[in-house]
C-alpha positions in Angstrom: -29.1 8.0 14.8 -25.5 9.5 13.7 -24.1 8.0 16.7 -25.7 4.7 16.5 -23.9 4.3 13.2 -20.6 5.6 14.1 -20.7 3.3 17.2 -21.3 0.4 14.9 -18.8 1.5 11.9 -15.9 2.5 14.7 -16.4 -0.6 17.0 -16.0 -0.6 20.9 -15.2 2.8 22.1 -11.7 3.8 22.6 -9.8 6.9 23.2 -9.3 9.1 19.9 -5.4 9.2 20.5 -5.3 5.4 20.0 -3.2 4.5 16.7 -5.0 2.7 14.3 -4.6 -0.8 14.5 -4.6 -0.9 18.5 -7.7 -2.6 18.5 -6.4 -5.5 16.2 -3.5 -5.9 18.3 -1.0 -4.2 15.8 2.0 -2.2 16.5 1.4 1.7 16.3 4.8 2.1 13.8 7.0 0.4 11.7 6.4 -3.4 10.2 2.9 -4.7 10.9 1.3 -1.4 11.5 -1.7 -0.2 9.5 -0.8 1.8 6.4 -2.5 5.1 5.7 -3.5 6.6 2.3 -0.3 7.6 1.0 1.4 4.1 0.1 -2.2 2.7 -0.8 -2.4 5.4 -3.6 1.0 4.7 -4.7 0.3 0.8 -4.8 -2.8 1.8 -6.7 -1.3 3.9 -9.3 1.5 1.4 -10.0 -0.8 -1.5 -10.2 -2.8 0.9 -12.6 -0.2 1.3 -14.9 0.9 -2.4 -15.6 -3.0 -3.0 -16.0 -2.5 -0.4 -18.6 0.7 -1.8 -20.0 -0.8 -5.2 -19.9 -3.8 -4.1 -22.2 -1.8 -2.3 -24.3 0.7 -4.8 -25.5 -2.7 -6.5 -26.8 -3.5 -3.7 -28.8 0.0 -3.2 -30.0 0.2 -6.6 -31.4 -2.9 -5.6 -33.4 -5.9 -6.2 -31.6 -8.2 -3.6 -32.4 -11.5 -2.6 -30.1 -13.5 0.4 -29.4 -12.2 2.6 -26.5 -14.9 1.5 -24.0 -13.8 -2.2 -24.8 -10.1 -1.1 -23.9 -11.3 0.6 -20.6 -13.3 -2.2 -19.6 -10.3 -4.7 -20.3 -7.9 -2.4 -18.3 -10.6 -2.5 -15.5 -10.4 -6.4 -15.6 -6.8 -6.7 -16.0 -6.5 -4.4 -12.9 -9.0 -6.6 -10.8 -7.5 -9.8 -12.2 -4.2 -8.6 -10.9 -5.5 -7.6 -7.6 -7.2 -11.0 -7.3 -4.4 -13.2 -8.4 -1.3 -11.5 -6.5 -2.9 -11.1 -3.4 -4.3 -14.4 -2.9 -0.9 -15.9 -4.0 1.7 -13.6 -2.3 -0.5 -11.6 -0.3 0.7 -8.2 -2.1 0.4 -6.9 -5.9 3.1 -5.3 -7.8 2.3 -1.9 -6.5 2.0 -3.0 -2.9 5.4 -4.6 -3.3 7.0 -1.4 -4.4 5.2 0.5 -1.8 6.2 -1.8 1.0 2.7 -2.7 1.9 0.9 -5.9 2.3 -2.6 -7.6 2.9 -3.0 -9.7 6.0 -5.6 -11.6 7.9 -6.6 -9.1 10.8 -7.2 -12.0 13.2 -3.4 -13.6 13.1 -1.6 -12.0 10.4 -1.2 -14.7 8.0 -2.3 -14.6 4.4 -6.1 -14.8 3.9 -7.6 -17.6 1.7 -8.2 -17.2 -1.5 -12.1 -17.0 -0.9 -12.0 -14.2 1.1 -9.5 -12.3 -1.2 -12.1 -12.9 -4.0 -14.8 -11.2 -1.7 -12.4 -8.4 -0.8 -11.6 -8.2 -4.8 -15.3 -8.0 -5.7 -16.0 -5.4 -3.1 -13.3 -3.3 -4.4 -14.6 -3.3 -7.6 -17.4 -1.4 -6.4 -14.8 1.3 -5.5 -17.3 2.8 -3.1 -16.2 0.3 0.0 -12.6 1.6 -0.5 -13.6 4.9 0.3 -15.5 4.1 3.4 -12.9 3.4 6.3 -13.0 2.8 9.9 -10.7 4.0 12.8 -8.1 1.2 12.0 -7.9 2.9 8.1 -10.0 -0.5 7.1 -12.1 0.1 4.0 -15.1 -2.0 3.9 -13.8 -4.5 1.5 -11.0 -5.1 4.1 -13.6 -5.4 7.4 -15.9 -7.7 4.9 -13.0 -10.0 4.0 -11.4 -9.9 7.8 -8.0 -8.5 6.6 -6.0 -5.2 7.1 -3.1 -3.6 5.0 0.0 -3.2 6.9 3.6 -2.2 6.5 5.7 -5.3 5.0 8.5 -6.2 7.0 10.4 -6.6 4.1 10.9 -3.2 2.2 12.3 -3.8 -1.2 15.6 -2.0 -2.2 15.6 1.6 -3.3 12.1 2.3 -1.6 
């Protein structure tokens, strides 16, 4: 059973030394190549800080709520930022600073907002982001037909 599940998750058999993204027609390194865990976690941390700051401003100006409500507000702000910025620009602020972006796997274009909504909803469940295939695509990316790649335009100072 393990082999059947592994075969389904990994797709067609390729040599183990095949670089991530080769099955998708992406380069092994440089702009357009699949991104590993490091830049993604940097982007996540930056976006999480931004979501905290956005919600924190509301509390600074006098909005008062319980701590659990504040936590949900931060979570909602993070997901809203993820959806809006990826749908409009292909990357969040954190992704921009980390030099990565989300593209449609089949042709490298920006994915439609409806598929970005699916990606964001699955990302909200947290588990799909931690189940990766050989191309380093989380379940949320596979479902939405997207892949996270190195951006051709890296911000200065990065």
